[in-house]
SEFIKOL-879974 format. One record per atom (N, C-alpha, C): residue in three letters; x, y, z. Coordinates in pm, 1 decimal. Example, Ala and Ser with C-alpha at 12.3 -4.5 7.8 and 13.67 -1.06 7.14 Angstrom:
% residues 2
   residu          X          Y          Z
      ala     1319.0     -569.0      780.0
      ala     1230.0     -450.0      780.0
      ala     1320.0     -330.0      780.0
      ser     1285.0     -225.0      708.0
      ser     1367.0     -106.0      714.0
      ser     1290.0        3.0      787.0
% end
This chain:
% residues 184
   residu          X          Y          Z
      unk      346.5     1040.0     1972.6
      unk      455.8     1041.4     2068.7
      unk      570.7     1122.1     2010.5
      unk      631.3     1203.9     2094.0
      unk      748.0     1279.7     2047.3
      unk      849.2     1295.9     2159.4
      unk      975.3     1304.7     2116.9
      unk     1083.4     1337.2     2208.0
      unk     1167.8     1444.6     2141.1
      unk     1246.1     1514.9     2219.9
      unk     1335.8     1616.6     2164.9
      unk     1477.0     1585.0     2211.8
      unk     1567.3     1573.5     2116.8
      unk     1708.6     1548.7     2144.8
      unk     1790.0     1651.2     2066.5
      unk     1870.1     1729.0     2138.4
      unk     1955.5     1829.9     2075.2
      unk     1877.9     1919.8     1978.4
      unk     1763.1     1967.2     2021.1
      unk     1677.0     2056.5     1942.0
      unk     1617.4     1991.7     1817.9
      unk     1619.6     1859.6     1811.4
      unk     1556.2     1786.1     1701.3
      unk     1436.7     1711.2     1759.6
      unk     1319.3     1737.1     1704.7
      unk     1197.9     1669.6     1748.8
      unk     1181.3     1541.1     1669.1
      unk     1168.9     1429.7     1741.2
      unk     1151.4     1298.9     1678.8
      unk     1013.6     1249.0     1717.6
      unk      931.1     1220.5     1617.0
      unk      793.8     1178.7     1642.5
      unk      762.6     1047.7     1571.8
      unk      657.1      986.1     1619.2
      unk      600.6      871.3     1548.3
      unk      449.6      891.0     1540.3
      unk      395.0      862.1     1422.5
      unk      253.6      883.4     1395.1
      unk      201.9      771.4     1306.4
      unk       79.0      730.5     1327.8
      unk       14.7      638.1     1235.2
      unk      -55.7      721.8     1130.4
      unk      -10.8      708.0     1006.4
      unk      -65.4      790.0      898.5
      unk      -18.7      734.7      764.5
      unk      -56.2      804.8      660.0
      unk      -15.1      774.0      523.4
      unk       99.0      868.6      487.6
      unk      217.9      815.1      463.3
      unk      335.5      897.8      438.8
      unk      319.7      986.3      314.4
      unk      235.5      945.5      220.6
      unk      216.9     1027.5       99.8
      unk      141.7     1156.3      129.9
      unk       78.8     1164.7      247.0
      unk        6.3     1286.3      288.0
      unk       92.4     1379.0      373.8
      unk      210.3     1332.9      412.9
      unk      298.4     1408.5      501.8
      unk      350.5     1533.0      429.7
      unk      365.3     1641.3      503.1
      unk      416.0     1766.1      445.9
      unk      546.3     1803.8      513.8
      unk      650.0     1821.1      435.9
      unk      781.6     1856.2      486.1
      unk      882.0     1853.0      373.0
      unk     1008.6     1847.6      408.3
      unk     1114.3     1855.3      306.6
      unk     1138.5     1724.1      232.2
      unk     1157.4     1614.6      307.1
      unk     1199.0     1489.1      244.2
      unk     1119.5     1371.3      296.9
      unk     1066.3     1292.8      204.2
      unk     1002.5     1165.4      236.3
      unk     1100.6     1055.7      196.0
      unk     1122.9      960.7      285.2
      unk     1206.4      845.3      253.3
      unk     1116.2      735.2      199.7
      unk     1160.3      674.1       92.0
      unk     1088.0      565.1       28.1
      unk     1161.9      434.6       53.0
      unk     1090.6      332.8       99.1
      unk     1146.3      198.4      113.6
      unk     1141.4      133.7      -24.4
      unk     1248.9      149.4      -98.8
      unk     1252.7      112.0     -239.7
      unk     1310.6      -27.3     -260.7
      unk     1299.7      -74.1     -383.3
      unk     1369.4     -195.3     -424.0
      unk     1499.0     -153.7     -493.6
      unk     1588.9     -246.8     -515.3
      unk     1721.7     -211.8     -567.6
      unk     1717.7     -156.0     -709.5
      unk     1613.3     -185.8     -784.5
      unk     1601.1     -131.2     -919.0
      unk     1534.3        4.5     -922.8
      unk     1489.2       52.8     -807.0
      unk     1419.3      180.7     -795.2
      unk     1292.0      185.4     -879.3
      unk     1231.3       68.9     -897.9
      unk     1102.4       60.2     -965.8
      unk      994.1       73.3     -860.3
      unk      886.7      140.6     -891.1
      unk      775.8      147.4     -797.0
      unk      716.7        9.3     -778.3
      unk      730.0      -44.9     -659.7
      unk      680.3     -179.4     -632.2
      unk      550.8     -175.7     -555.0
      unk      542.1     -260.2     -455.8
      unk      423.7     -264.8     -370.7
      unk      444.3     -182.3     -245.1
      unk      353.5     -192.5     -152.9
      unk      365.6     -124.7      -23.8
      unk      387.3       24.3      -35.7
      unk      471.8       76.5       52.5
      unk      497.4      220.4       55.8
      unk      562.0      268.3      -74.5
      unk      646.5      186.2     -134.4
      unk      712.3      222.0     -260.6
      unk      609.1      249.1     -369.9
      unk      516.5      158.1     -386.1
      unk      411.6      176.4     -486.2
      unk      323.7      296.0     -455.7
      unk      291.4      314.1     -327.4
      unk      206.9      427.3     -287.7
      unk      275.3      560.8     -319.0
      unk      403.3      570.6     -292.2
      unk      477.2      694.7     -320.0
      unk      484.0      720.4     -469.9
      unk      512.9      617.2     -547.2
      unk      518.6      634.2     -693.3
      unk      382.1      673.3     -750.3
      unk      275.1      610.4     -702.2
      unk      141.5      644.4     -752.4
      unk      103.7      788.4     -715.6
      unk      123.6      824.2     -589.3
      unk       84.4      958.2     -543.2
      unk      173.6     1067.5     -601.6
      unk      300.2     1035.6     -624.2
      unk      394.6     1135.3     -674.6
      unk      391.1     1153.1     -825.4
      unk      336.9     1055.9     -895.8
      unk      325.7     1067.1    -1040.5
      unk      449.8     1020.7    -1114.9
      unk      446.0     1031.7    -1248.3
      unk      550.0      974.6    -1333.6
      unk      687.6     1039.8    -1321.8
      unk      693.9     1160.0    -1271.8
      unk      824.4     1229.9    -1260.4
      unk      922.6     1151.2    -1173.0
      unk      872.2     1091.0    -1065.6
      unk      959.1     1012.8     -977.2
      unk     1017.0      892.9    -1052.7
      unk      933.5      820.5    -1125.6
      unk      980.2      704.7    -1202.7
      unk     1080.4      745.3    -1309.6
      unk     1058.9      861.1    -1371.6
      unk     1152.4      910.0    -1474.3
      unk     1289.4      937.6    -1413.4
      unk     1291.3      998.4    -1295.8
      unk     1418.9     1027.0    -1231.0
      unk     1485.5      899.6    -1179.8
      unk     1405.9      803.0    -1135.1
      unk     1462.5      673.9    -1094.2
      unk     1526.9      603.6    -1213.9
      unk     1465.6      616.1    -1331.1
      unk     1522.8      557.1    -1453.0
      unk     1658.3      619.6    -1484.1
      unk     1671.2      750.1    -1462.7
      unk     1800.6      817.4    -1484.0
      unk     1906.5      766.4    -1386.5
      unk     1866.7      742.3    -1263.2
      unk     1960.4      687.1    -1164.4
      unk     2004.4      547.4    -1207.1
      unk     1909.6      465.7    -1254.5
      unk     1944.0      331.1    -1302.0
      unk     2042.8      338.2    -1417.9
      unk     2020.1      432.3    -1509.5
      unk     2111.1      447.4    -1623.2
      unk     2250.8      487.2    -1577.3
      unk     2256.4      573.2    -1479.0
      unk     2384.3      626.4    -1431.1
      unk     2461.1      526.8    -1345.2
      unk     2390.2      462.0    -1248.4
      unk     2461.6      377.7    -1153.1
      unk     2403.3      238.2    -1137.3
      unk     2297.0      207.8    -1210.8
      unk     2240.5       74.1    -1205.7
      unk     2149.4       45.9    -1087.9
      unk     2095.9      148.3    -1024.0
      unk     2007.3      128.8     -909.2
      unk     2081.0      149.8     -778.5
      unk     2032.9       86.1     -672.1
      unk     2092.4       99.7     -538.7
      unk     2106.7      -36.6     -473.4
      unk     2214.3      -54.1     -402.9
      unk     2233.8     -174.1     -322.9
      unk     2166.0     -156.2     -187.7
      unk     2135.0     -264.8     -117.6
      unk     2078.0     -251.2       16.2
      unk     2164.9     -163.3      106.2
      unk     2099.1      -70.8      175.4
      unk     2168.8       23.1      262.9
      unk     2200.6      155.5      197.3
      unk     2199.9      158.9       64.3
      unk     2229.8      282.6       -7.6
      unk     2105.3      368.9      -20.8
      unk     2126.3      493.5      -63.5
      unk     2015.4      587.3      -80.7
      unk     2039.4      674.0     -202.9
      unk     1931.8      711.6     -270.4
      unk     1938.0      799.1     -388.0
      unk     1825.4      901.9     -378.2
      unk     1845.8     1016.5     -437.1
      unk     1753.2     1129.3     -424.7
      unk     1685.0     1160.3     -557.4
      unk     1554.0     1185.4     -549.8
      unk     1479.9     1238.3     -665.4
      unk     1391.0     1351.7     -614.4
      unk     1330.7     1422.7     -707.8
      unk     1228.6     1518.1     -666.8
      unk     1107.5     1438.8     -617.5
      unk     1010.3     1508.2     -563.1
      unk      894.4     1441.0     -504.9
      unk      773.8     1438.6     -598.2
      unk      791.8     1480.9     -721.4
      unk      678.9     1479.4     -813.7
      unk      564.7     1563.9     -761.0
      unk      446.2     1505.8     -754.1
      unk      327.1     1578.3     -710.1
      unk      303.8     1572.7     -559.0
      unk      394.9     1511.3     -484.8
      unk      382.4     1508.0     -339.2
      unk      419.3     1644.0     -281.2
      unk      380.1     1669.5     -158.5
      unk      404.2     1800.7      -98.6
      unk      545.6     1816.5      -43.3
      unk      625.9     1712.8      -46.6
      unk      765.7     1720.8       -4.2
      unk      850.1     1780.9     -117.1
      unk      972.2     1820.1      -82.8
      unk     1065.4     1870.7     -184.3
      unk     1136.0     1758.3     -258.3
      unk     1172.5     1653.7     -182.8
      unk     1249.6     1542.9     -239.2
      unk     1199.5     1409.4     -184.6
      unk     1237.9     1303.5     -257.3
      unk     1221.7     1166.6     -211.2
      unk     1361.2     1106.6     -201.3
      unk     1389.9     1044.2      -88.4
      unk     1511.5      964.5      -77.1
      unk     1467.8      819.4      -86.6
      unk     1521.1      749.5     -184.1
      unk     1491.0      608.4     -205.4
      unk     1602.7      527.8     -138.7
      unk     1567.1      443.5      -43.7
      unk     1666.6      359.3       21.5
      unk     1621.1      214.8       15.0
      unk     1716.9      126.2        3.4
      unk     1686.8      -15.7      -15.2
      unk     1717.5      -90.1      114.6
      unk     1613.0     -136.4      178.4
      unk     1629.3     -212.8      302.3
      unk     1669.1     -355.9      274.1
      unk     1715.5     -423.7      378.1
      unk     1756.4     -563.0      362.5
      unk     1637.5     -658.4      362.5
      unk     1652.1     -766.4      290.8
      unk     1555.8     -876.4      298.5
      unk     1598.1     -961.7      418.2
      unk     1503.7     -989.5      508.8
      unk     1534.9    -1067.3      627.7
      unk     1559.8    -1212.4      590.4
      unk     1677.4    -1262.4      630.1
      unk     1714.1    -1401.1      603.0
      unk     1755.0    -1471.0      732.2
      unk     1700.1    -1425.1      843.2
      unk     1729.6    -1488.9      970.0
      unk     1823.5    -1410.3     1060.0
      unk     1884.0    -1304.2     1010.6
      unk     1968.9    -1218.9     1091.9
      unk     2117.9    -1244.7     1079.0
      unk     2156.9    -1351.4     1013.9
      unk     2299.1    -1383.7     1001.4
      unk     2369.7    -1315.7      886.2
      unk     2295.8    -1241.1      806.0
      unk     2355.3    -1177.5      688.9
      unk     2380.4    -1028.3      705.6
      unk     2388.3     -983.0      829.5
      unk     2415.1     -841.1      853.6
      unk     2294.7     -751.9      829.8
      unk     2175.6     -809.0      837.1
      unk     2054.8     -732.5      807.0
      unk     2036.1     -610.1      896.8
      unk     2067.7     -622.5     1025.7
      unk     2051.6     -509.5     1117.5
      unk     2144.5     -395.0     1076.3
      unk     2268.2     -427.5     1044.0
      unk     2363.2     -323.5     1000.9
      unk     2320.9     -257.4      870.6
      unk     2265.7     -335.1      780.0
      unk     2219.2     -279.5      652.5
      unk     2100.5     -186.4      676.4
      unk     2007.9     -227.8      763.5
      unk     1893.5     -142.2      793.2
      unk     1940.5      -11.6      857.9
      unk     2032.3      -19.5      951.3
      unk     2086.1      101.9     1014.6
      unk     2151.1      191.9      910.0
      unk     2219.2      131.1      814.5
      unk     2281.6      207.9      705.1
      unk     2177.2      283.8      623.3
      unk     2060.8      223.1      603.5
      unk     1952.2      291.5      530.9
      unk     1918.7      424.2      599.1
      unk     1904.6      419.7      730.8
      unk     1869.5      540.9      805.9
      unk     1984.2      641.8      805.5
      unk     2106.3      596.1      830.8
      unk     2221.1      689.3      832.3
      unk     2241.6      754.4      695.7
      unk     2240.1      673.6      590.3
      unk     2262.0      729.4      456.1
      unk     2151.2      825.7      416.4
      unk     2028.5      795.8      457.2
      unk     1917.0      887.3      428.5
      unk     1933.1     1018.3      504.5
      unk     1973.8     1010.9      630.5
      unk     1996.1     1133.1      709.0
      unk     2111.1     1215.8      651.3
      unk     2218.5     1149.3      611.2
      unk     2331.3     1220.3      548.5
      unk     2286.6     1292.7      422.0
      unk     2211.2     1224.9      338.7
      unk     2163.3     1283.8      214.2
      unk     2068.6     1400.1      242.3
      unk     1982.6     1385.8      340.9
      unk     1891.0     1494.3      378.3
      unk     1969.5     1616.3      426.9
      unk     2068.9     1593.3      509.0
      unk     2150.3     1705.0      559.9
      unk     2231.3     1770.6      449.4
      unk     2272.9     1692.7      350.8
      unk     2347.9     1751.0      238.5
      unk     2259.8     1846.0      157.1
      unk     2127.8     1829.2      167.7
      unk     2031.3     1917.6      101.3
      unk     1976.1     2022.6      197.1
      unk     2034.6     2029.1      317.9
      unk     1994.2     2124.3      421.4
      unk     1845.7     2114.0      455.7
      unk     1796.8     1990.5      456.6
      unk     1656.3     1966.5      490.6
      unk     1632.7     1994.9      639.0
      unk     1514.8     2046.2      667.9
      unk     1474.5     2071.3      806.3
      unk     1386.0     1959.8      860.0
      unk     1324.1     1883.0      768.7
      unk     1234.1     1776.2      812.1
      unk     1244.9     1656.2      719.2
      unk     1226.0     1539.1      779.1
      unk     1233.1     1414.2      704.2
      unk     1133.6     1315.9      764.2
      unk     1070.9     1236.3      679.0
      unk      975.1     1134.8      723.5
      unk     1021.3      997.9      675.4
      unk     1025.9      903.9      769.1
      unk     1064.2      766.2      739.1
      unk      943.2      674.3      747.3
      unk      933.5      578.4      652.6
      unk      834.6      471.1      667.8
      unk      897.8      358.3      750.4
      unk      829.2      248.1      761.1
      unk      883.6      130.1      828.6
      unk      960.0       47.7      724.9
      unk     1086.8       72.4      713.1
      unk     1170.2       11.1      609.3
      unk     1188.4     -138.6      635.8
      unk     1164.0     -217.7      534.5
      unk     1187.2     -363.1      529.0
      unk     1089.4     -449.5      607.7
      unk      986.8     -390.4      669.8
      unk      896.8     -471.6      752.8
      unk      780.3     -533.0      675.4
      unk      768.2     -501.2      548.7
      unk      661.0     -557.2      467.4
      unk      706.5     -686.7      401.2
      unk      713.0     -686.5      270.0
      unk      748.2     -808.1      196.6
      unk      892.7     -852.8      220.4
      unk      976.4     -764.9      275.8
      unk     1114.3     -803.9      307.6
      unk     1123.2     -875.3      442.1
      unk     1011.3     -882.2      516.6
      unk      992.7     -964.8      636.6
      unk     1088.4     -935.8      752.7
      unk     1145.1     -815.7      760.4
      unk     1229.8     -780.7      874.6
      unk     1140.9     -778.4      998.2
      unk     1180.3     -843.2     1108.1
      unk     1095.0     -842.7     1228.5
      unk     1065.0     -700.0     1275.5
      unk      937.8     -672.7     1296.2
      unk      895.0     -535.7     1324.8
      unk      953.7     -479.8     1453.7
      unk      962.9     -559.7     1557.0
      unk     1018.8     -511.4     1684.3
      unk     1165.6     -472.5     1664.1
      unk     1241.4     -557.3     1599.2
      unk     1382.5     -529.3     1574.9
      unk     1400.1     -410.7     1479.8
      unk     1311.4     -398.6     1382.4
      unk     1318.4     -285.4     1288.7
      unk     1293.9     -152.2     1360.5
      unk     1194.8     -148.0     1449.7
      unk     1166.4      -23.0     1521.9
      unk     1282.3       13.0     1613.9
      unk     1338.9      -84.3     1681.0
      unk     1453.8      -61.3     1769.1
      unk     1572.8       -8.9     1689.0
      unk     1600.7      -71.6     1575.7
      unk     1713.1      -30.7     1490.7
      unk     1692.0      110.4     1437.6
      unk     1571.4      139.7     1392.0
      unk     1541.3      272.1     1335.7
      unk     1559.0      381.6     1440.3
      unk     1495.6      365.6     1555.1
      unk     1501.4      468.3     1659.6
      unk     1644.9      485.1     1710.5
      unk     1711.9      374.9     1740.6
      unk     1850.7      382.8     1790.3
      unk     1941.6      453.6     1691.3
      unk     1929.3      418.3     1563.8
      unk     2016.3      475.5     1461.4
      unk     1992.9      624.5     1446.6
      unk     1867.3      665.1     1442.5
      unk     1835.2      807.3     1426.0
      unk     1881.9      887.4     1547.7
      unk     1856.4      837.9     1666.2
      unk     1898.1      909.8     1787.0
      unk     2050.3      917.1     1794.7
      unk     2116.6      809.0     1762.3
      unk     2262.7      810.2     1761.4
      unk     2316.4      912.5     1661.6
      unk     2254.9      918.6     1544.4
      unk     2296.7     1015.7     1443.1
      unk     2281.4     1158.7     1496.7
      unk     2167.8     1188.4     1556.1
      unk     2143.1     1322.7     1610.4
      unk     2244.7     1355.3     1719.7
      unk     2271.9     1259.1     1806.8
      unk     2367.8     1281.9     1914.5
      unk     2509.6     1300.7     1861.9
      unk     2547.8     1223.2     1762.0
      unk     2682.8     1233.7     1705.5
      unk     2705.6     1366.3     1634.5
      unk     2598.4     1428.0     1586.2
      unk     2610.9     1551.6     1509.8
      unk     2567.3     1674.5     1589.3
      unk     2562.3     1662.2     1721.5
      unk     2516.1     1773.8     1804.2
      unk     2607.9     1894.8     1796.9
      unk     2737.0     1874.2     1775.1
      unk     2829.3     1987.9     1771.0
      unk     2828.4     2058.0     1634.7
      unk     2769.2     1993.1     1536.4
      unk     2760.3     2051.6     1402.8
      unk     2631.2     2132.2     1390.5
      unk     2624.8     2211.0     1288.7
      unk     2501.1     2285.0     1260.5
      unk     2407.8     2191.7     1183.2
      unk     2343.1     2101.3     1255.0
      unk     2252.9     2003.7     1195.0
      unk     2128.9     2076.1     1143.4
      unk     2101.9     2062.4     1015.2
      unk     1987.7     2133.2      956.3
      unk     1854.3     2073.2      999.8
      unk     1850.7     1944.2     1028.3
      unk     1725.7     1877.9     1062.1
      unk     1669.9     1927.2     1195.0
      unk     1540.2     1954.5     1194.3
      unk     1469.4     1994.8     1315.9
      unk     1357.8     1897.6     1349.8
      unk     1308.3     1823.6     1248.2
      unk     1199.4     1727.9     1268.8
      unk     1230.3     1598.5     1194.7
      unk     1224.8     1488.9     1269.0
      unk     1239.7     1355.8     1211.0
      unk     1114.0     1278.7     1250.3
      unk     1036.3     1240.2     1150.2
      unk      908.3     1175.0     1175.0
      unk      910.6     1031.4     1124.0
      unk      862.7      940.6     1207.3
      unk      840.2      802.6     1165.7
      unk      691.5      790.9     1137.9
      unk      656.4      769.7     1011.9
      unk      517.5      761.4      969.8
      unk      483.6      614.3      947.5
      unk      404.9      560.8     1035.6
      unk      369.6      418.7     1033.8
      unk      230.3      402.7      973.7
      unk      221.0      325.4      869.3
      unk       92.3      307.3      803.0
      unk       -2.7      223.4      887.8
      unk       51.7      120.5      954.5
      unk      -35.4       32.4     1031.1
      unk      -19.6       55.3     1180.9
      unk     -123.4       17.8     1252.9
      unk     -128.7       40.7     1398.0
      unk      -18.8      -35.8     1472.3
      unk        7.7     -159.1     1430.3
      unk      108.8     -241.2     1498.3
      unk      245.0     -171.8     1496.9
      unk      289.5     -125.9     1380.5
      unk      417.6      -56.0     1372.8
      unk      415.1       72.5     1454.3
      unk      306.6      147.1     1447.1
      unk      297.0      272.9     1522.5
      unk      314.7      247.6     1671.3
      unk      249.4      145.4     1721.9
      unk      261.0      112.9     1864.0
      unk      402.9       70.5     1900.4
      unk      468.3       -3.1     1813.1
      unk      606.5      -45.1     1839.6
      unk      701.1       75.3     1843.5
      unk      681.6      169.3     1754.1
      unk      767.3      288.4     1751.3
      unk      741.9      377.5     1872.5
      unk      617.7      388.2     1914.5
      unk      585.9      465.1     2035.2
      unk      656.4      402.4     2155.2
      unk      645.4      271.5     2168.8
      unk      710.5      202.9     2281.5
      unk      861.8      222.4     2277.8
      unk      920.2      216.8     2160.5
      unk     1066.4      234.1     2148.9
      unk     1106.3      377.7     2183.3
      unk     1028.5      474.6     2138.8
      unk     1059.5      614.7     2172.1
      unk     1050.7      640.2     2322.2
      unk      960.8      569.6     2391.5
      unk      947.1      586.8     2536.1
      unk     1077.2      556.2     2609.7
      unk     1161.3      472.0     2551.1
      unk     1289.5      438.5     2612.5
      unk     1383.9      558.7     2617.2
      unk     1354.7      660.9     2541.1
      unk     1442.3      778.8     2533.9
      unk     1376.7      902.3     2593.1
      unk     1258.1      887.9     2647.3
      unk     1182.9     1001.2     2700.3
      unk     1228.9     1037.8     2840.2
% end
């Protein structure tokens, strides 16, 4: 499924994000920027030790990332140019500002991508795994935030031309397709 808003193509696909080819892959990281499980572990394994080495430098410099923040490393052996590591919120029932933190993950990642003049970026399903963020709410938050960002920056020379949501599992892919249909 794809839509086009202000000359930016937004797609959703069921696939393995480590196989995606483009400028920037977003990693759903933990606050210590250690390769964990899920997409984080897959990116670290596929990208090789260079990513972990650069994450260690970030930890030394700033102590990792807080939820909603984002940090940039090279992509190691992946076909992307960079990895943006962002820390999603752990779902605690919704009263702790989790939706706002998740939206911040997407905005901060887009800002960082644009600061590198990226033309393409791929997002995984942030926080829907072991962080237990409800998948329906996560897809709604992700799509709304990205579309709002594109619309807010329409008067600027936005470098991004492709924003891809790469869903590893079928359930998330279907949810993102349904959410994108609301903007078609």
